[in-house]
Each structure stands twice: as structure tokens, then as C-alpha cells.
C-alpha positions in Angstrom: 92.9 93.9 91.7 90.2 92.7 89.5 89.5 93.4 85.9 86.2 92.6 84.0 85.3 92.5 80.2 88.8 92.8 78.8 90.2 91.8 75.5 93.3 89.8 76.2 96.4 89.3 73.6 97.3 85.7 74.2 100.8 86.0 72.9 103.4 87.1 75.7 105.8 90.0 75.3 109.1 88.4 76.1 112.3 90.4 76.9 115.9 89.6 78.0 115.9 86.0 77.1 112.6 85.3 79.0 113.6 86.8 82.3 110.9 89.6 81.6 107.5 88.8 80.3 104.1 90.3 80.2 100.6 90.0 78.7 98.7 92.9 77.2 95.0 93.4 77.7 92.6 96.1 76.8 89.8 97.4 79.2 86.2 97.9 77.9 87.1 101.6 77.4 90.2 100.8 75.3 92.7 101.6 77.9 95.7 99.3 77.4 97.5 97.6 80.4 100.0 94.8 80.8 100.4 92.2 83.5 104.1 91.2 83.9 106.8 89.4 85.8 110.5 90.1 86.0 113.2 87.6 87.3 116.3 88.8 89.1 118.5 91.0 86.9 119.1 94.5 85.6 116.9 95.6 82.8 116.5 98.7 80.5 113.3 99.8 78.8 112.3 102.5 76.4 108.7 104.0 76.5 106.5 105.2 73.6 103.5 106.1 75.7 103.7 107.4 79.2 103.4 104.6 81.7 102.4 103.9 85.3 104.2 100.9 86.8 102.4 99.4 89.8 104.1 96.9 92.0 101.8 93.8 92.8 104.4 91.7 94.6 108.1 91.6 95.1 110.2 94.8 94.6 112.3 96.6 92.0 114.8 99.6 92.1 114.1 102.1 89.4 116.1 104.8 87.9 113.8 107.0 86.3 114.4 109.8 83.6 116.1 112.7 85.1 117.0 111.2 88.4 120.5 110.3 89.5 119.8 107.5 92.0 117.7 104.3 92.0 114.5 104.4 94.2 113.2 101.1 95.7 109.4 100.2 94.9 107.5 97.5 96.9 104.0 95.9 96.7 101.3 98.6 96.6 103.7 101.3 95.3 104.0 102.8 91.9 105.9 105.0 89.7 105.4 107.1 86.5 107.5 107.2 83.3 107.1 109.9 80.7 106.5 109.1 77.1 109.4 108.7 74.8 112.0 108.2 77.5 114.0 105.3 78.9 114.5 104.0 82.5 116.4 101.1 84.2 115.3 98.7 86.9 117.2 96.3 89.2 115.3 93.2 90.5 116.9 91.4 93.3 114.5 88.4 93.5 111.3 88.9 91.5 108.8 91.7 90.4 105.2 91.2 89.7 103.7 94.3 88.2 100.8 96.0 86.3 101.6 98.6 83.7 99.1 101.2 82.6 99.6 103.3 79.4 98.5 106.8 78.4 98.0 106.1 74.7 
């Protein structure tokens, strides 16, 4: 994965006492993305915009809106989360990810 001509926000987005962090950047066309890292743990997130979460390394289990069971996502896989919803993830070791937003 390679991005060119981006606007990067230097300050990290930090959640859950530093166990989850990401950096926001914007592509030349204005599309917002984050590159993030999660340490082992269980986390809950709320969305404003719709999101596509792409696994770059590691793995996570996600419980998505409307589903009753967690699904495992590994490197190279992705999942979508609707706008104005919430989802949960479980990370056994670590998860390196890229999140794209439909603003």
C-alpha cells in the first residue's frame, strides 16, 4: 500500500489508554483515511461516517451491527461499518489497519 501527495495530521488519535492509536490523513481528492494500530484487548467504537476497515497485518475479530457473532479478519481482508452505528472488536495479539471513510 502506497499513498502520495497526502495531507497528514501529526497528532495521533489515541483511545483506550493508548492501546489503540491512529493517524489521520487526506488524499489529494479530499478522501479521509486513518492508519492505526491496536494492541491486544477488547474495544467498542462508534461511527459517524461509514467506514471500511482493511487489515494490513495481525488480525481481529469484529462484531458488526446487526450480527450476533464475531467474525475473524486477517491481513488482506476488510469489513464495512455503516454510518452512525457501533461495533466491537477483539484483538488477541495486535492489529495494524487502514480505515477509509465515506464522508
